[in-house]
BAROVO-44684 format. One line per 8 residues: number of its first residue (from 1); for each residue x, y, z of N, C-alpha, C. Coordinates in nm, 2 decimals. Layout:
! residues N
NUM) X,Y,Z,X,Y,Z,X,Y,Z | ... $
//
This chain:
! residues 286
1) 6.88,11.95,18.14,6.79,11.94,18.02,6.87,11.97,17.89 | 6.83,11.90,17.82,6.92,11.90,17.67,6.84,12.03,17.61 | 6.92,12.12,17.55,6.89,12.23,17.47,6.82,12.17,17.31 | 6.69,12.28,17.29,6.64,12.20,17.15,6.69,12.29,17.05 | 6.76,12.23,16.97,6.84,12.29,16.88,6.76,12.27,16.74 | 6.64,12.25,16.74,6.57,12.20,16.60,6.48,12.31,16.60 | 6.48,12.43,16.66,6.37,12.53,16.63,6.37,12.59,16.48 | 6.29,12.65,16.39,6.31,12.70,16.27,6.36,12.59,16.16 $
9) 6.34,12.47,16.18,6.39,12.37,16.03,6.25,12.31,16.05 | 6.13,12.37,16.04,6.01,12.27,16.02,6.02,12.19,15.84 | 6.12,12.26,15.77,6.11,12.18,15.64,6.17,12.03,15.65 | 6.33,12.06,15.73,6.38,11.92,15.75,6.31,11.83,15.83 | 6.21,11.89,15.94,6.16,11.81,15.99,6.07,11.72,15.93 | 5.98,11.80,15.86,5.89,11.73,15.73,5.97,11.64,15.68 | 6.07,11.66,15.64,6.14,11.53,15.55,6.18,11.46,15.61 | 6.23,11.46,15.75,6.28,11.33,15.80,6.14,11.26,15.86 $
17) 6.03,11.33,15.89,5.90,11.25,15.87,5.85,11.15,15.79 | 5.88,11.22,15.68,5.85,11.14,15.52,5.99,11.03,15.51 | 6.09,11.04,15.58,6.24,10.95,15.56,6.16,10.79,15.67 | 6.14,10.85,15.77,6.08,10.72,15.85,5.96,10.65,15.81 | 5.86,10.76,15.76,5.77,10.70,15.71,5.77,10.59,15.61 | 5.86,10.65,15.48,5.92,10.54,15.40,5.98,10.43,15.45 | 6.07,10.43,15.50,6.12,10.33,15.59,6.08,10.21,15.64 | 5.98,10.29,15.73,5.86,10.23,15.81,5.76,10.13,15.71 $
25) 5.74,10.21,15.59,5.62,10.13,15.49,5.72,10.02,15.43 | 5.83,10.04,15.41,5.96,9.92,15.35,5.98,9.80,15.44 | 6.00,9.87,15.58,6.03,9.74,15.67,5.90,9.67,15.73 | 5.79,9.73,15.73,5.65,9.69,15.78,5.65,9.71,15.91 | 5.74,9.77,15.99,5.77,9.79,16.13,5.82,9.93,16.14 | 5.87,9.98,16.27,5.93,10.12,16.28,6.08,10.07,16.26 | 6.15,10.17,16.21,6.32,10.15,16.22,6.37,10.20,16.33 | 6.52,10.14,16.38,6.55,10.17,16.50,6.65,10.34,16.45 $
33) 6.69,10.37,16.55,6.73,10.51,16.53,6.86,10.50,16.47 | 6.94,10.39,16.48,7.07,10.32,16.43,7.04,10.30,16.25 | 6.90,10.24,16.23,6.88,10.22,16.08,6.87,10.35,16.01 | 6.83,10.44,16.11,6.79,10.59,16.02,6.93,10.64,16.01 | 6.98,10.69,16.08,7.13,10.67,16.10,7.22,10.67,15.99 | 7.22,10.52,15.96,7.27,10.44,15.85,7.24,10.53,15.71 | 7.13,10.53,15.71,7.05,10.58,15.59,7.11,10.76,15.56 | 7.06,10.80,15.66,7.16,10.93,15.64,7.29,10.96,15.64 $
41) 7.37,10.87,15.68,7.51,10.89,15.65,7.54,10.81,15.49 | 7.48,10.75,15.45,7.50,10.69,15.30,7.42,10.82,15.25 | 7.35,10.87,15.28,7.27,10.98,15.17,7.35,11.11,15.17 | 7.45,11.13,15.30,7.50,11.25,15.29,7.57,11.32,15.15 | 7.55,11.42,15.15,7.64,11.49,15.00,7.77,11.49,15.00 | 7.86,11.41,14.97,8.00,11.42,15.00,8.10,11.51,14.91 | 8.01,11.55,14.79,8.07,11.65,14.67,8.02,11.77,14.72 | 7.97,11.78,14.84,7.84,11.94,14.85,7.98,12.01,14.90 $
49) 8.01,12.12,14.81,8.12,12.22,14.80,8.08,12.28,14.97 | 7.95,12.32,15.02,7.92,12.39,15.12,7.97,12.33,15.29 | 7.99,12.20,15.26,8.02,12.10,15.38,8.15,12.03,15.35 | 8.22,12.07,15.49,8.37,12.03,15.49,8.37,11.92,15.44 | 8.52,11.88,15.40,8.55,11.76,15.29,8.54,11.63,15.44 | 8.46,11.51,15.36,8.46,11.42,15.43,8.47,11.31,15.35 | 8.49,11.19,15.36,8.52,11.07,15.32,8.40,11.00,15.32 | 8.37,10.89,15.23,8.28,10.81,15.22,8.36,10.66,15.25 $
57) 8.29,10.59,15.30,8.16,10.64,15.42,8.18,10.68,15.55 | 8.08,10.77,15.57,8.07,10.83,15.73,7.96,10.72,15.81 | 8.02,10.73,15.92,7.93,10.64,16.03,7.86,10.73,16.13 | 7.74,10.74,16.17,7.69,10.83,16.25,7.63,10.70,16.38 | 7.65,10.75,16.51,7.66,10.66,16.59,7.56,10.73,16.68 | 7.42,10.69,16.74,7.32,10.76,16.87,7.39,10.74,16.99 | 7.41,10.83,17.08,7.43,10.85,17.19,7.32,10.81,17.29 | 7.29,10.71,17.36,7.22,10.72,17.49,7.21,10.58,17.50 $
65) 7.16,10.59,17.62,7.18,10.40,17.67,7.05,10.31,17.62 | 6.93,10.40,17.63,6.80,10.33,17.57,6.82,10.31,17.40 | 6.88,10.40,17.35,6.91,10.40,17.23,6.99,10.29,17.21 | 7.10,10.24,17.23,7.19,10.15,17.24,7.14,10.02,17.27 | 7.04,10.00,17.33,6.98,9.85,17.39,6.90,9.84,17.26 | 6.81,9.97,17.19,6.72,9.96,17.11,6.77,9.86,16.98 | 6.92,9.93,16.98,6.97,9.93,16.82,7.06,9.82,16.82 | 7.05,9.70,16.92,7.13,9.57,16.91,7.11,9.49,16.78 $
73) 6.98,9.50,16.71,6.92,9.40,16.63,7.03,9.43,16.47 | 7.01,9.33,16.39,7.09,9.35,16.27,7.01,9.48,16.20 | 7.10,9.52,16.15,7.05,9.65,16.04,6.95,9.57,15.91 | 6.87,9.65,15.86,6.80,9.57,15.73,6.79,9.70,15.63 | 6.89,9.82,15.66,6.91,9.90,15.55,6.95,9.86,15.40 | 7.04,9.73,15.39,7.03,9.71,15.29,6.94,9.66,15.18 | 6.81,9.64,15.25,6.70,9.60,15.18,6.60,9.71,15.13 | 6.63,9.81,15.15,6.59,9.93,15.13,6.59,9.99,14.96 $
81) 6.52,10.04,14.88,6.53,10.12,14.77,6.56,10.23,14.75 | 6.59,10.31,14.64,6.63,10.42,14.63,6.57,10.55,14.69 | 6.45,10.54,14.74,6.32,10.61,14.73,6.40,10.68,14.94 | 6.44,10.60,15.00,6.45,10.61,15.13,6.58,10.76,15.15 | 6.69,10.67,15.05,6.82,10.77,15.01,6.78,10.91,14.96 | 6.70,10.89,14.87,6.66,11.03,14.80,6.61,11.10,14.89 | 6.52,11.06,14.98,6.44,11.14,15.04,6.55,11.19,15.20 | 6.63,11.12,15.26,6.72,11.17,15.33,6.80,11.26,15.24 $
89) 6.87,11.22,15.17,6.94,11.33,15.08,6.88,11.49,15.07 | 6.74,11.48,15.07,6.67,11.59,15.08,6.69,11.66,15.19 | 6.67,11.63,15.30,6.65,11.63,15.41,6.82,11.73,15.48 | 6.91,11.63,15.44,7.07,11.70,15.49,7.08,11.83,15.40 | 7.00,11.82,15.27,7.05,11.94,15.21,6.93,12.05,15.26 | 6.85,12.02,15.28,6.77,12.14,15.37,6.84,12.20,15.49 | 6.87,12.07,15.54,6.96,12.11,15.71,7.08,12.21,15.68 | 7.16,12.17,15.58,7.27,12.23,15.54,7.21,12.39,15.49 $
97) 7.14,12.41,15.40,7.09,12.53,15.36,7.03,12.61,15.45 | 6.99,12.58,15.56,6.94,12.65,15.67,7.08,12.69,15.73 | 7.13,12.61,15.77,7.25,12.64,15.88,7.35,12.71,15.82 | 7.39,12.69,15.71,7.48,12.76,15.60,7.45,12.90,15.59 | 7.29,12.93,15.59,7.28,13.07,15.58,7.35,13.22,15.69 | 7.38,13.12,15.82,7.45,13.21,15.91,7.58,13.27,15.85 | 7.65,13.20,15.73,7.80,13.22,15.70,7.88,13.16,15.81 | 7.87,13.09,15.91,7.95,13.02,15.94,8.02,12.91,15.89 $
105) 8.13,12.86,15.91,8.18,12.73,15.81,8.07,12.63,15.85 | 8.06,12.52,15.77,7.97,12.45,15.77,8.07,12.29,15.80 | 8.03,12.24,15.92,8.08,12.11,15.94,8.01,12.01,16.00 | 8.01,11.91,16.00,7.94,11.76,16.01,7.89,11.81,16.16 | 7.99,11.85,16.26,7.96,11.90,16.39,7.82,11.96,16.39 | 7.84,12.06,16.31,7.72,12.18,16.34,7.60,12.11,16.33 | 7.59,12.01,16.19,7.46,11.94,16.14,7.39,11.83,16.25 | 7.49,11.78,16.33,7.43,11.67,16.44,7.32,11.73,16.56 $
113) 7.33,11.84,16.62,7.27,11.84,16.73,7.13,11.87,16.67 | 7.11,11.97,16.56,6.99,11.97,16.55,6.92,11.87,16.49 | 7.01,11.78,16.44,6.97,11.67,16.34,6.90,11.57,16.46 | 6.98,11.56,16.57,6.94,11.49,16.71,6.80,11.55,16.75 | 6.79,11.67,16.77,6.69,11.68,16.82,6.56,11.68,16.76 | 6.56,11.69,16.59,6.45,11.65,16.52,6.41,11.53,16.53 | 6.54,11.42,16.55,6.48,11.31,16.55,6.41,11.25,16.71 | 6.48,11.35,16.80,6.44,11.28,16.95,6.30,11.32,16.95 $
121) 6.23,11.43,16.88,6.11,11.48,16.90,5.98,11.38,16.80 | 6.06,11.29,16.72,5.95,11.18,16.67,5.93,11.06,16.78 | 5.79,11.05,16.76,5.76,10.93,16.84,5.79,10.78,16.80 | 5.80,10.72,16.95,5.85,10.57,16.98,5.79,10.48,16.85 | 5.69,10.53,16.85,5.59,10.41,16.73,5.64,10.45,16.58 | 5.69,10.55,16.58,5.74,10.59,16.40,5.90,10.54,16.43 | 5.99,10.60,16.53,6.12,10.57,16.54,6.17,10.50,16.67 | 6.16,10.39,16.68,6.20,10.30,16.77,6.34,10.35,16.86 $
129) 6.32,10.39,16.99,6.42,10.46,17.05,6.41,10.57,17.03 | 6.33,10.69,17.00,6.38,10.82,16.95,6.37,10.90,17.08 | 6.28,10.88,17.18,6.28,10.98,17.29,6.41,10.95,17.38 | 6.51,10.82,17.35,6.63,10.79,17.44,6.75,10.87,17.35 | 6.75,10.92,17.24,6.86,10.97,17.17,6.90,11.10,17.23 | 7.01,11.10,17.26,7.07,11.20,17.32,7.17,11.30,17.25 | 7.20,11.21,17.17,7.35,11.31,17.08,7.34,11.17,16.96 | 7.42,11.24,16.88,7.48,11.19,16.74,7.63,11.18,16.74 $
137) 7.70,11.10,16.70,7.86,11.13,16.67,7.92,11.09,16.54 | 7.98,11.15,16.49,8.01,11.11,16.34,8.16,11.04,16.32 | 8.21,10.96,16.22,8.32,10.92,16.22,8.35,10.88,16.06 | 8.46,10.92,16.04,8.48,10.87,15.86,8.65,10.90,15.85 | 8.70,10.84,15.78,8.85,10.82,15.72,8.94,11.00,15.69 | 9.00,11.00,15.75,9.08,11.17,15.70,9.08,11.16,15.56 | 9.08,11.26,15.50,9.09,11.31,15.38,9.25,11.31,15.34 | 9.29,11.26,15.26,9.43,11.23,15.23,9.48,11.31,15.13 $
145) 9.40,11.36,15.02,9.40,11.43,14.90,9.32,11.53,14.86 | 9.34,11.60,14.76,9.23,11.71,14.72,9.08,11.66,14.68 | 8.99,11.72,14.66,8.86,11.65,14.57,8.88,11.71,14.46 | 8.82,11.60,14.37,8.85,11.60,14.22,8.79,11.76,14.19 | 8.84,11.80,14.09,8.80,11.93,14.02,8.68,11.91,13.91 | 8.60,11.97,13.84,8.58,11.99,13.71,8.63,11.96,13.61 | 8.66,11.88,13.51,8.75,11.89,13.39,8.88,11.74,13.44 | 8.85,11.70,13.58,8.96,11.58,13.61,8.93,11.50,13.55 $
153) 9.04,11.45,13.50,9.06,11.30,13.42,9.11,11.20,13.50 | 9.00,11.09,13.57,9.04,11.00,13.65,9.07,10.82,13.59 | 9.16,10.77,13.64,9.16,10.64,13.64,9.11,10.53,13.70 | 9.03,10.45,13.67,8.95,10.35,13.75,8.96,10.22,13.70 | 9.05,10.17,13.80,9.11,10.00,13.80,9.02,9.90,13.76 | 9.03,9.82,13.66,8.94,9.71,13.61,9.01,9.60,13.67 | 8.92,9.49,13.71,8.97,9.36,13.73,8.97,9.30,13.63 | 8.94,9.34,13.54,8.96,9.27,13.40,9.09,9.32,13.32 $
161) 9.15,9.37,13.41,9.27,9.43,13.34,9.27,9.59,13.29 | 9.36,9.65,13.27,9.35,9.79,13.20,9.26,9.90,13.32 | 9.21,10.00,13.26,9.17,10.10,13.29,9.02,10.16,13.24 | 8.94,10.22,13.34,8.82,10.29,13.27,8.89,10.43,13.27 | 8.86,10.50,13.17,8.87,10.65,13.20,8.75,10.75,13.22 | 8.75,10.85,13.29,8.64,10.92,13.31,8.69,11.08,13.36 | 8.58,11.16,13.34,8.60,11.27,13.37,8.55,11.32,13.44 | 8.54,11.42,13.57,8.44,11.45,13.64,8.36,11.60,13.58 $
169) 8.22,11.56,13.58,8.17,11.65,13.49,8.05,11.74,13.57 | 8.03,11.70,13.68,7.93,11.79,13.76,7.95,11.76,13.92 | 7.93,11.84,14.00,7.96,11.82,14.16,7.82,11.91,14.23 | 7.75,11.81,14.23,7.59,11.86,14.29,7.55,11.78,14.40 | 7.41,11.79,14.44,7.35,11.76,14.56,7.34,11.59,14.54 | 7.35,11.54,14.40,7.34,11.39,14.39,7.46,11.32,14.41 | 7.58,11.42,14.43,7.69,11.35,14.41,7.82,11.40,14.30 | 7.89,11.35,14.31,7.99,11.34,14.21,7.96,11.29,14.06 $
177) 7.94,11.36,13.97,7.90,11.30,13.82,8.05,11.26,13.75 | 8.08,11.11,13.69,8.20,11.10,13.60,8.15,11.06,13.48 | 8.19,11.15,13.41,8.12,11.11,13.26,8.21,11.01,13.15 | 8.23,10.91,13.17,8.25,10.77,13.13,8.33,10.79,12.97 | 8.43,10.73,12.92,8.44,10.69,12.78,8.45,10.53,12.78 | 8.39,10.53,12.70,8.38,10.35,12.68,8.51,10.25,12.63 | 8.48,10.19,12.71,8.61,10.04,12.68,8.72,10.09,12.79 | 8.80,10.02,12.80,8.95,10.01,12.89,9.03,10.05,12.82 $
185) 9.17,10.09,12.85,9.29,10.16,12.81,9.38,10.06,12.92 | 9.48,10.01,12.86,9.58,9.90,12.92,9.67,10.01,12.96 | 9.70,10.12,12.96,9.78,10.19,13.04,9.70,10.31,13.12 | 9.80,10.38,13.19,9.75,10.50,13.28,9.74,10.63,13.15 | 9.64,10.68,13.07,9.64,10.79,12.98,9.51,10.86,12.96 | 9.54,10.97,12.91,9.40,11.03,12.90,9.36,10.99,12.75 | 9.20,11.01,12.76,9.15,10.99,12.64,9.21,11.00,12.51 | 9.22,10.93,12.39,9.26,10.97,12.29,9.14,11.04,12.22 $
193) 9.20,11.16,12.12,9.10,11.25,12.06,9.01,11.14,11.98 | 8.85,11.20,12.02,8.74,11.14,11.94,8.71,10.98,11.99 | 8.75,10.97,12.12,8.73,10.85,12.18,8.55,10.85,12.23 | 8.49,10.76,12.21,8.34,10.73,12.23,8.34,10.77,12.36 | 8.20,10.83,12.41,8.13,10.85,12.55,7.98,10.77,12.58 | 8.04,10.72,12.68,7.90,10.72,12.75,7.80,10.82,12.76 | 7.69,10.79,12.70,7.59,10.94,12.69,7.53,10.97,12.87 | 7.54,10.87,12.91,7.48,10.91,13.08,7.60,10.89,13.20 $
201) 7.65,10.98,13.22,7.75,11.00,13.34,7.68,10.95,13.46 | 7.79,10.92,13.55,7.73,10.81,13.68,7.78,10.90,13.80 | 7.68,10.88,13.89,7.71,10.97,14.01,7.76,10.85,14.10 | 7.87,10.89,14.21,7.93,10.87,14.25,7.99,10.95,14.38 | 8.12,10.91,14.44,8.14,10.98,14.55,8.28,11.03,14.51 | 8.38,11.08,14.59,8.53,11.10,14.61,8.58,11.02,14.64 | 8.57,10.90,14.71,8.65,10.82,14.83,8.78,10.80,14.76 | 8.75,10.73,14.60,8.86,10.66,14.60,8.96,10.74,14.50 $
209) 8.91,10.85,14.47,9.00,10.99,14.44,9.10,11.03,14.54 | 9.01,11.04,14.65,9.07,11.11,14.75,9.21,11.03,14.85 | 9.16,10.91,14.84,9.27,10.79,14.86,9.38,10.75,14.78 | 9.34,10.85,14.64,9.47,10.79,14.56,9.45,10.65,14.43 | 9.30,10.59,14.49,9.33,10.45,14.43,9.26,10.48,14.29 | 9.19,10.61,14.28,9.15,10.60,14.15,9.28,10.75,14.10 | 9.39,10.71,14.02,9.47,10.83,14.00,9.44,10.93,13.89 | 9.44,11.05,13.92,9.42,11.19,13.83,9.51,11.18,13.73 $
217) 9.47,11.17,13.61,9.55,11.20,13.49,9.60,11.32,13.47 | 9.51,11.42,13.47,9.53,11.56,13.45,9.39,11.61,13.46 | 9.39,11.74,13.38,9.24,11.84,13.40,9.24,11.87,13.23 | 9.11,11.85,13.17,9.10,11.90,13.03,8.96,11.97,13.06 | 8.92,12.11,13.07,8.78,12.13,13.09,8.72,12.12,12.95 | 8.80,12.10,12.79,8.71,12.08,12.71,8.60,11.95,12.70 | 8.68,11.85,12.74,8.60,11.72,12.76,8.44,11.76,12.84 | 8.48,11.86,12.89,8.29,11.86,12.96,8.19,11.91,12.87 $
225) 8.23,11.96,12.74,8.15,11.96,12.63,8.10,11.87,12.57 | 8.14,11.74,12.61,8.09,11.59,12.61,8.00,11.55,12.65 | 8.00,11.62,12.78,7.87,11.54,12.87,7.77,11.66,12.91 | 7.67,11.62,12.94,7.56,11.72,12.98,7.66,11.80,13.12 | 7.61,11.94,13.16,7.65,11.98,13.24,7.58,11.95,13.37 | 7.47,11.90,13.40,7.40,11.90,13.49,7.32,11.74,13.46 | 7.39,11.64,13.47,7.37,11.51,13.44,7.23,11.49,13.52 | 7.14,11.42,13.44,7.03,11.37,13.55,7.05,11.22,13.61 $
233) 6.96,11.19,13.69,6.94,11.06,13.76,6.78,11.01,13.69 | 6.77,10.88,13.72,6.63,10.87,13.68,6.55,10.78,13.80 | 6.41,10.81,13.77,6.32,10.72,13.86,6.24,10.64,13.77 | 6.19,10.52,13.84,6.12,10.43,13.78,5.99,10.48,13.77 | 5.89,10.46,13.67,5.94,10.37,13.55,5.98,10.44,13.44 | 6.01,10.57,13.47,6.07,10.67,13.34,6.03,10.80,13.39 | 6.11,10.87,13.46,6.14,10.98,13.46,6.24,11.04,13.50 | 6.32,11.13,13.43,6.44,11.23,13.47,6.43,11.30,13.54 $
241) 6.54,11.34,13.63,6.57,11.45,13.73,6.69,11.52,13.70 | 6.70,11.65,13.68,6.82,11.72,13.74,6.84,11.75,13.87 | 6.98,11.78,13.87,6.97,11.83,14.04,6.93,11.98,14.07 | 6.91,12.06,13.98,6.82,12.18,13.98,6.66,12.14,14.00 | 6.62,12.03,13.98,6.48,11.95,13.98,6.40,11.97,13.88 | 6.44,12.00,13.78,6.36,11.97,13.67,6.35,11.83,13.62 | 6.21,11.81,13.59,6.20,11.68,13.54,6.16,11.65,13.41 | 6.18,11.54,13.35,6.07,11.53,13.22,6.09,11.33,13.20 $
249) 5.95,11.33,13.10,5.93,11.20,13.11,6.02,11.12,12.98 | 6.07,11.00,13.03,6.14,10.96,12.93,6.05,10.82,12.81 | 6.12,10.81,12.72,6.04,10.72,12.61,6.09,10.56,12.73 | 6.01,10.48,12.63,6.02,10.36,12.66,6.18,10.29,12.64 | 6.21,10.35,12.49,6.32,10.29,12.48,6.41,10.35,12.57 | 6.44,10.47,12.61,6.56,10.53,12.72,6.54,10.46,12.82 | 6.42,10.44,12.93,6.40,10.35,13.02,6.50,10.25,13.02 | 6.45,10.14,12.90,6.53,10.01,12.89,6.68,10.05,12.86 $
257) 6.74,10.14,12.79,6.88,10.16,12.76,6.93,10.20,12.90 | 6.87,10.28,12.98,6.97,10.31,13.13,6.94,10.24,13.22 | 6.87,10.11,13.18,6.83,10.02,13.28,6.71,10.00,13.38 | 6.62,10.12,13.36,6.50,10.08,13.43,6.39,10.00,13.40 | 6.39,9.98,13.30,6.31,9.84,13.26,6.33,9.73,13.36 | 6.44,9.67,13.37,6.53,9.58,13.43,6.56,9.56,13.56 | 6.56,9.70,13.60,6.59,9.78,13.75,6.71,9.73,13.79 | 6.80,9.73,13.68,6.93,9.71,13.70,7.00,9.86,13.74 $
265) 6.95,9.95,13.69,6.96,10.12,13.71,7.00,10.13,13.87 | 7.11,10.22,13.88,7.12,10.29,14.05,7.14,10.42,14.03 | 7.09,10.51,14.11,7.08,10.63,14.08,7.24,10.68,14.15 | 7.31,10.63,14.20,7.43,10.65,14.26,7.49,10.54,14.28 | 7.63,10.52,14.28,7.73,10.41,14.30,7.82,10.45,14.40 | 7.85,10.34,14.50,7.99,10.40,14.57,8.09,10.36,14.51 | 8.21,10.46,14.53,8.31,10.45,14.39,8.40,10.33,14.43 | 8.38,10.29,14.57,8.46,10.13,14.59,8.38,10.01,14.46 $
273) 8.26,10.02,14.46,8.18,9.91,14.38,8.17,9.96,14.24 | 8.21,10.08,14.20,8.19,10.14,14.04,8.25,10.06,13.96 | 8.39,10.01,13.97,8.48,9.94,13.91,8.37,9.81,13.87 | 8.35,9.74,13.97,8.30,9.62,13.98,8.14,9.62,13.85 | 8.10,9.73,13.91,7.99,9.73,13.80,8.00,9.77,13.67 | 8.12,9.84,13.65,8.16,9.87,13.50,8.21,9.74,13.42 | 8.27,9.64,13.51,8.31,9.54,13.46,8.22,9.42,13.41 | 8.10,9.46,13.51,7.98,9.35,13.49,7.90,9.38,13.36 $
281) 7.96,9.53,13.36,7.83,9.58,13.19,7.94,9.53,13.11 | 8.05,9.55,13.12,8.15,9.50,13.03,8.14,9.35,12.94 | 8.10,9.28,13.05,8.09,9.13,13.06,7.95,9.06,13.03 | 7.86,9.19,13.02,7.73,9.13,13.01,7.66,9.06,13.11 | 7.69,9.08,13.27,7.67,9.04,13.38,7.58,9.12,13.44 | 7.56,9.24,13.40,7.44,9.31,13.51,7.32,9.25,13.47 $
//
């Protein structure tokens, strides 16, 4: 008999119920265990200092013969909007907080048994294959370098030629926030004094830095003064939120400026695709 490790995690359970319900509403049918795990893996707080260093993307596999048969269909996760990923991130944040209270080192392996227990206790009508879930396994690429620190200046290669320059301005539950300097530089160098900045930092992950594809040019904590200490994310049709949970309404002009009005805005970008996003913005193709 499998031991139930989900006791005392009511808030996490409620968040997972909300997650499954949100995905079901978007799909129009119950999501599979594999689809829910795919969302959770994408929402994992890769920049969270409470968690062991992991690289993006992580993959989560459901163990159990009945689950394996249920999960053979094509994933629909690419059709989801931001709401599901926000809820998943909140659920994992709650789980990490609950388990970290013990003072033991926080590893992904510690998260998986209670996560499996919580999902297994959902009904098959809500989560297809839930009853057959025996365990969850995780896999990710090994970390090859150190995580970027606040004030690190990194270069992002552009397919248009040259480099975008950014400074790491925050690491929180939303991810790693990069404050970007406007334009591109032809060589790897720190920004010139007085270089113009984008007022809205971009949330992403650490993968390209960890694998050496975004070179770290140095560290300059004075550059942090040019960006907000707790960069906001934005919700349609016009609400800004900090990682601390503070919210404020946005004007129509600001909502249009950040891309909420035309739905081009995303709360976070995979570092692998951030350069393409910046290139599209530079050429007016976004």
